[in-house]
C-alpha positions as CSV (number, residue, x, y, z in Angstrom):
1,M,0.0,0.0,0.0
2,A,1.3,3.4,-0.9
3,N,2.0,6.3,1.5
4,I,1.4,9.8,0.3
5,S,2.5,13.0,2.1
6,V,0.4,16.1,2.3
7,R,1.9,19.3,3.5
8,L,-0.4,21.3,5.7
9,N,0.0,24.6,7.4
10,E,-0.8,24.8,11.1
11,Q,-4.4,26.1,10.6
12,E,-5.2,23.3,8.0
13,E,-3.7,20.7,10.3
14,E,-5.8,21.9,13.3
15,L,-9.0,22.1,11.1
16,F,-8.5,18.6,9.6
17,K,-7.6,17.0,12.9
18,T,-10.6,18.6,14.6
19,Y,-12.9,17.5,11.9
20,A,-11.5,14.0,11.9
21,E,-12.1,13.8,15.6
22,F,-15.6,15.2,15.2
23,M,-16.4,12.6,12.5
24,D,-14.7,9.8,14.4
25,E,-12.6,9.0,11.4
26,T,-8.9,8.9,10.7
27,L,-7.3,11.6,8.6
28,S,-6.4,9.0,6.0
29,T,-10.0,7.9,5.7
30,L,-11.3,11.4,5.5
31,F,-8.8,12.4,2.8
32,K,-9.6,9.2,0.8
33,K,-13.4,9.8,1.1
34,A,-13.0,13.5,0.1
35,L,-10.9,12.7,-2.9
36,L,-13.3,9.9,-4.1
37,E,-16.3,12.3,-3.7
38,K,-14.4,14.9,-5.8
39,I,-13.6,12.3,-8.5
40,E,-17.3,11.1,-8.6
41,D,-18.5,14.7,-8.8
42,E,-16.2,15.6,-11.6
43,F,-17.1,12.4,-13.5
44,D,-20.8,13.1,-13.1
45,L,-20.3,16.6,-14.3
46,K,-18.4,15.4,-17.4
47,V,-21.0,12.7,-18.2
48,G,-23.8,15.3,-17.7
49,Q,-22.1,17.8,-20.0
50,K,-21.6,15.1,-22.7
51,A,-25.2,14.0,-22.4
52,L,-26.4,17.6,-22.7
53,A,-24.2,18.2,-25.8
54,E,-25.6,15.0,-27.4
55,Y,-29.2,16.1,-26.6
56,E,-28.6,19.5,-28.0
57,Q,-27.4,18.0,-31.3
58,D,-30.4,15.6,-31.5
59,P,-33.2,16.7,-29.0
60,V,-35.3,13.5,-29.3
61,T,-36.7,12.1,-26.0
62,Y,-38.7,9.0,-25.2
63,S,-41.2,8.3,-22.5
64,V,-40.7,5.4,-20.1
65,A,-43.5,3.5,-21.9
66,E,-41.8,4.0,-25.3
67,M,-38.5,2.7,-23.9
68,R,-40.2,-0.3,-22.4
69,A,-41.9,-1.1,-25.7
70,K,-38.7,-0.5,-27.7
71,Y,-36.7,-3.0,-25.5
72,G,-39.6,-5.4,-24.7
73,L,-39.7,-4.8,-21.0
């Protein structure tokens, strides 16, 4: 497993340690969760932007009933 260093100033260290204690989590767990959430948010944004661009090029929509009929569901 890799170890990664993060340089913090005193205020950041105090804030993060206080928050970790408040959340009853380790700093490592909090940093991993925060980074994963950021990655998920960025991914969702990019997927949404791509879907919007595709829709703007061909603004055809289908109802749930139409999709069920189309795919035999």
